[in-house]
C-alpha positions as CSV (number, residue, x, y, z in Angstrom):
1,M,-13.0,-27.4,-17.0
2,K,-9.7,-28.2,-15.3
3,D,-9.5,-24.6,-14.1
4,K,-13.0,-24.8,-12.6
5,T,-12.2,-28.0,-10.8
6,A,-9.0,-26.6,-9.4
7,A,-10.8,-23.5,-8.2
8,L,-13.4,-25.6,-6.5
9,V,-10.8,-27.7,-4.8
10,I,-9.0,-24.6,-3.5
11,I,-12.2,-23.1,-2.2
12,I,-13.1,-26.3,-0.3
13,L,-9.6,-26.4,1.2
14,C,-9.9,-22.7,2.2
15,I,-13.2,-23.5,4.0
16,I,-11.5,-26.3,5.8
17,S,-8.6,-24.0,6.8
18,V,-11.0,-21.5,8.3
19,L,-12.6,-24.3,10.4
20,V,-9.2,-25.4,11.5
21,G,-8.3,-21.8,12.4
22,I,-11.3,-21.5,14.6
23,I,-10.4,-24.6,16.5
24,N,-6.8,-23.7,16.8
25,S,-7.0,-20.4,18.7
26,S,-3.7,-20.4,20.6
27,K,-0.9,-20.2,18.1
28,F,2.0,-17.8,18.8
29,A,5.1,-17.2,16.6
30,V,8.4,-15.9,18.1
31,N,11.1,-14.1,16.2
32,K,14.3,-15.7,17.6
33,A,16.5,-12.7,16.7
34,S,14.4,-10.2,18.6
35,G,12.7,-12.4,21.1
36,K,9.4,-10.7,20.4
37,Y,6.1,-12.6,20.2
38,T,3.6,-12.1,17.5
39,D,0.1,-13.5,17.9
40,K,-0.7,-15.5,14.8
41,R,-4.0,-16.7,15.9
42,S,-6.8,-16.8,13.3
43,G,-9.6,-18.3,15.4
44,L,-12.0,-17.2,18.1
45,G,-9.3,-16.6,20.6
46,S,-7.9,-13.6,18.6
47,L,-11.3,-12.2,17.8
48,F,-12.0,-11.3,21.4
49,T,-8.5,-10.3,22.5
50,N,-7.2,-6.7,22.6
51,K,-4.5,-6.5,20.0
52,V,-2.2,-4.4,17.8
53,A,-3.2,-5.2,14.2
54,L,-0.4,-5.7,11.8
55,I,-1.5,-4.9,8.2
56,T,0.9,-5.6,5.3
57,L,0.9,-3.7,2.0
58,E,2.9,-5.3,-0.8
59,G,3.4,-4.3,-4.5
60,A,2.0,-1.6,-6.7
61,I,-1.0,0.2,-5.4
62,S,-3.9,-0.3,-7.7
63,A,-7.5,-1.4,-7.7
64,S,-6.9,-3.9,-10.5
65,T,-6.6,-7.7,-10.0
66,T,-5.4,-10.6,-11.9
67,S,-7.0,-14.0,-12.6
68,S,-5.3,-15.6,-9.7
69,D,-6.9,-13.1,-7.3
70,F,-10.3,-14.9,-7.1
71,I,-8.9,-15.7,-3.7
72,S,-8.3,-12.1,-2.8
73,K,-4.6,-11.2,-2.1
74,S,-4.9,-9.8,1.4
75,N,-1.8,-7.7,1.1
76,S,-2.8,-6.0,-2.1
77,A,-4.1,-2.4,-2.0
78,A,-7.7,-3.6,-2.1
79,G,-7.1,-6.1,0.7
80,V,-5.3,-3.5,2.8
81,L,-8.2,-1.0,2.3
82,K,-10.6,-3.6,3.4
83,S,-8.6,-4.5,6.5
84,I,-8.2,-0.8,7.5
85,K,-11.9,-0.2,7.3
86,K,-12.5,-3.3,9.4
87,A,-10.0,-2.2,12.0
88,I,-11.8,1.2,12.4
89,D,-14.8,-0.5,14.0
90,D,-13.0,-3.5,15.6
91,K,-13.0,-2.6,19.3
92,T,-10.3,-5.2,20.0
93,V,-7.8,-3.4,17.8
94,K,-6.1,-0.8,20.0
95,A,-3.5,0.3,17.4
96,V,-2.4,-0.5,13.9
97,V,1.0,-1.1,12.3
98,L,0.9,-0.7,8.5
99,R,4.0,-2.4,7.0
100,I,4.6,-1.0,3.5
101,N,6.8,-2.4,0.7
102,S,5.6,-0.6,-2.4
103,P,6.8,1.7,-5.2
104,G,3.5,3.5,-5.3
105,G,0.7,3.3,-7.8
106,T,-2.5,4.9,-8.9
107,P,-3.6,8.2,-7.3
108,A,-7.2,7.2,-6.6
109,M,-6.3,4.1,-4.7
110,S,-3.6,5.8,-2.8
111,Q,-6.0,8.5,-1.8
112,E,-8.7,6.0,-0.7
113,I,-6.2,4.2,1.6
114,F,-4.9,7.6,2.8
115,N,-8.4,8.8,3.8
116,S,-9.2,5.5,5.4
117,L,-6.1,5.7,7.5
118,L,-6.9,9.2,8.6
119,A,-10.3,7.9,9.8
120,L,-8.6,5.1,11.6
121,R,-6.1,7.5,13.2
122,A,-8.9,9.6,14.6
123,K,-9.9,6.5,16.7
124,K,-6.6,4.7,17.5
125,P,-2.8,5.0,16.9
126,V,-1.4,4.3,13.5
127,V,2.3,3.5,13.0
128,I,3.8,3.1,9.5
129,S,6.7,0.7,9.1
130,M,8.6,1.1,5.8
131,A,10.4,-2.0,4.4
132,D,12.6,-2.0,1.2
133,V,10.6,0.6,-0.7
134,A,7.8,3.0,0.3
135,A,7.9,5.6,-2.5
136,S,5.5,8.0,-4.2
137,G,2.0,6.7,-3.6
138,A,3.3,4.5,-0.8
139,Y,4.6,7.7,0.9
140,Y,1.3,9.4,0.2
141,I,-0.3,6.6,2.3
142,A,2.4,6.7,5.0
143,A,1.7,10.4,5.6
144,A,-1.6,9.4,7.2
145,G,0.2,7.6,10.0
146,D,0.9,9.1,13.5
147,R,4.5,7.9,13.2
148,I,6.6,6.7,10.4
149,F,9.5,4.2,10.9
150,A,12.0,3.3,8.2
151,D,15.2,1.4,7.9
152,A,18.3,3.5,7.2
153,S,18.4,2.1,3.6
154,T,14.7,2.2,2.8
155,I,14.0,3.9,-0.5
156,T,11.3,6.5,0.0
157,G,10.3,10.0,-1.2
158,S,9.6,10.3,-4.9
159,V,6.8,12.7,-4.2
160,G,5.4,13.6,-7.5
161,V,3.2,12.5,-10.4
162,I,4.1,10.9,-13.8
163,M,2.2,9.9,-16.9
164,H,3.6,7.7,-19.6
165,S,2.5,7.5,-23.2
166,F,3.8,5.9,-26.4
167,N,4.0,7.0,-30.0
168,V,4.2,4.1,-32.5
169,Q,3.0,6.1,-35.5
170,D,6.2,5.7,-37.5
171,L,6.5,2.0,-36.6
172,M,3.0,1.3,-37.7
173,A,3.0,3.3,-40.9
174,Q,6.6,3.1,-42.2
175,K,7.6,-0.3,-41.0
176,L,4.3,-2.2,-41.0
177,G,2.3,-0.2,-43.5
178,I,-0.6,0.1,-41.1
179,K,-2.5,3.4,-40.7
180,S,-4.9,4.4,-38.0
181,L,-8.4,5.5,-38.7
182,V,-10.1,7.3,-35.8
183,I,-13.7,8.5,-35.8
184,K,-14.5,10.6,-32.7
185,S,-17.1,12.9,-31.2
186,G,-14.7,15.6,-30.1
187,K,-11.1,16.6,-30.8
188,Y,-9.8,15.4,-27.4
189,K,-11.5,12.0,-27.4
190,D,-8.3,10.3,-28.5
191,I,-5.9,12.4,-26.4
192,A,-2.5,10.7,-25.9
193,S,-3.2,8.3,-28.7
194,P,-0.1,6.2,-29.6
195,Y,-0.9,6.5,-33.3
196,R,-0.3,10.2,-33.7
197,E,1.7,13.1,-32.2
198,T,0.2,14.8,-29.2
199,T,-0.7,18.4,-30.0
200,A,0.5,21.4,-27.9
201,D,-2.9,22.1,-26.4
202,E,-3.3,18.4,-25.5
203,K,0.0,18.5,-23.7
204,A,-1.1,21.6,-21.8
205,M,-4.3,19.8,-20.8
206,L,-2.4,16.7,-19.6
207,Q,0.1,18.9,-17.7
208,G,-2.8,20.6,-16.0
209,I,-4.1,17.2,-14.8
210,I,-0.6,16.3,-13.6
211,S,-0.3,19.6,-11.7
212,E,-3.7,19.3,-10.1
213,T,-3.0,15.8,-9.0
214,Y,0.4,16.8,-7.6
215,N,-1.2,19.6,-5.6
216,Q,-3.6,17.1,-4.1
217,F,-0.5,15.0,-3.2
218,I,1.1,17.9,-1.4
219,S,-2.1,19.1,0.3
220,D,-2.7,15.7,1.8
221,I,0.9,15.3,3.1
222,I,0.4,18.7,4.8
223,L,-2.9,17.5,6.2
224,G,-1.7,14.1,7.4
225,R,1.9,14.9,8.4
226,V,2.7,18.6,8.6
227,N,-0.4,19.5,10.6
228,R,-0.6,16.4,12.8
229,K,-1.2,17.1,16.5
230,D,-0.7,14.5,19.2
231,N,1.2,14.0,22.5
232,Y,2.2,10.4,22.1
233,P,5.4,9.6,24.0
234,I,7.2,8.5,20.8
235,L,9.7,10.7,19.0
236,K,8.2,12.9,16.4
237,T,10.2,14.5,13.6
238,D,8.5,17.6,12.2
239,L,8.2,18.1,8.4
240,T,8.0,21.7,7.4
241,V,6.1,23.0,4.4
242,L,9.3,24.5,3.1
243,N,11.2,21.1,3.2
244,L,8.2,19.3,1.8
245,K,8.0,21.6,-1.3
246,K,11.7,21.8,-1.7
247,Y,12.2,18.0,-1.8
248,S,9.0,17.0,-3.5
249,D,10.4,17.1,-7.0
250,G,10.3,13.4,-7.6
251,R,13.6,12.6,-6.0
252,I,14.0,9.4,-4.0
253,M,15.9,9.3,-0.7
254,T,17.1,6.8,1.9
255,G,15.3,6.4,5.2
256,S,18.2,8.2,6.9
257,T,17.9,11.2,4.7
258,A,14.2,11.2,4.9
259,Q,14.4,11.2,8.7
260,K,16.8,14.2,8.7
261,L,14.4,16.1,6.4
262,G,11.3,15.3,8.4
263,F,9.7,12.9,6.0
264,V,10.2,10.0,8.5
265,D,10.1,10.1,12.3
266,K,12.5,7.4,13.4
267,I,15.0,4.9,12.0
268,G,13.8,1.5,13.2
269,D,12.7,-1.9,12.0
270,G,9.2,-3.5,12.0
271,Y,9.5,-4.7,15.6
272,E,10.5,-1.3,16.8
273,A,7.4,0.0,15.1
274,Q,5.3,-2.6,16.8
275,D,6.8,-1.6,20.2
276,A,5.9,2.0,19.5
277,A,2.3,1.0,18.6
278,K,2.0,-0.8,21.9
279,K,3.2,2.2,23.9
280,M,0.9,4.5,22.0
281,A,-2.1,2.2,22.5
282,K,-1.4,2.1,26.3
283,F,-1.0,5.9,26.3
284,K,-4.4,6.4,24.5
285,F,-6.5,3.7,26.2
286,G,-4.9,3.3,29.6
287,L,-5.8,-0.1,30.9
288,I,-3.9,-2.2,28.3
289,S,-1.2,-4.7,29.0
290,E,2.3,-3.8,27.8
291,N,2.4,-7.3,26.3
292,I,-0.6,-6.7,24.1
293,P,-0.2,-9.2,21.2
294,V,0.5,-8.1,17.6
295,V,-1.8,-9.9,15.3
296,S,-1.3,-10.4,11.5
297,Y,-4.6,-8.8,10.6
298,N,-4.7,-9.2,6.8
299,S,-2.3,-12.1,6.2
300,P,-3.3,-15.7,6.4
301,S,-1.5,-18.1,8.7
302,G,-1.2,-21.8,9.2
303,L,-3.2,-23.9,6.8
304,S,-4.8,-20.8,5.3
305,E,-1.3,-19.6,4.3
306,L,-0.5,-23.0,2.8
307,I,-3.7,-23.0,0.7
308,L,-3.1,-19.5,-0.5
309,N,0.5,-20.4,-1.6
310,L,-0.7,-23.5,-3.4
311,S,-3.4,-21.4,-5.2
312,E,-0.8,-18.8,-6.3
313,K,1.4,-21.6,-7.7
314,A,-1.5,-23.1,-9.5
315,F,-2.3,-19.9,-11.3
316,S,1.2,-18.4,-11.5
317,A,2.0,-19.7,-15.0
318,Q,-0.9,-17.8,-16.6
319,D,0.0,-14.6,-14.7
320,L,3.7,-14.8,-15.1
321,F,3.8,-12.5,-18.1
322,T,1.4,-10.0,-16.4
323,K,3.6,-9.9,-13.3
324,T,6.7,-8.9,-15.3
325,I,5.1,-5.9,-16.9
326,P,6.1,-2.6,-15.1
327,A,3.2,-0.8,-13.5
328,R,3.8,2.2,-15.6
329,V,3.1,0.1,-18.7
330,K,0.0,-1.5,-17.2
331,H,-1.4,2.0,-16.7
332,P,-0.6,4.1,-19.8
333,N,-2.0,7.6,-20.3
334,Q,-2.8,7.7,-16.6
335,P,-1.3,9.9,-13.8
336,L,0.7,7.8,-11.4
337,F,2.2,8.2,-7.9
338,L,4.9,5.8,-8.8
339,W,8.7,5.1,-8.7
340,E,10.0,2.2,-10.8
């Protein structure tokens, strides 16, 4: 009952925050260190203004949610996918900057975001800005951008696929005296079961899935990055198929190394990526001001941000244990584009 009451209160406060956002349509935030202005408006004023959309992706890439996500986390993979699809048809969005801080995640969700970014790129410029980590599935997504910016110490790369499984047979039988009984319709129905050894033919089957998924990874990087063609006046660093295959063995690399090898276009922070997006938007669409605002497209601001923070704190206790579990443990027996 208390949870329902808390949820109702938060929803009401969110509705109020939306109304306040509509009224308050002229908020700008300035970064003192760079002197650059970012349009933080969440009301009608920003809806009808040409803009560069700033979309932020945080954390492991997965379609799964937790109990606290009844107010959808806008910077989760699902929230980012929704924002990208919205930006495709939003005529006021003239370019997109996708800021990524993620170790990767599940193949299917990574592929969905990648494909949506390609669709977006066909209509307007897309610039990727890597933060602390943009590895594995996060690099998969980044490959769909027109340009990739990274900090010199960003951890990226880790191009590859991994699957984790556990074998607790001895623990269950010898230590606890518990034996597993499995009744199945086919010999592969309990493949990768933690209660028995995996057979040689099962390992071969799983390796085949890993290899197929890895080939999809490589093919899409070639499609999105190696074969990209544009004449935007922003530095482009070419990635060759030879370098891609040579260094796609799961290894991680810094942003500096990635730039030298062609995996990243330029070393630069988030604001430099925004500046590049502005120039690319002006180049593509022509009659656009050089001071076109950068709008936080999937992150709440003002009162909405306050309400979201309060809601996360209200439910953080029940999700604390879940948040500490590594992504590879959350997705056992499943191929992953992940570095942890």
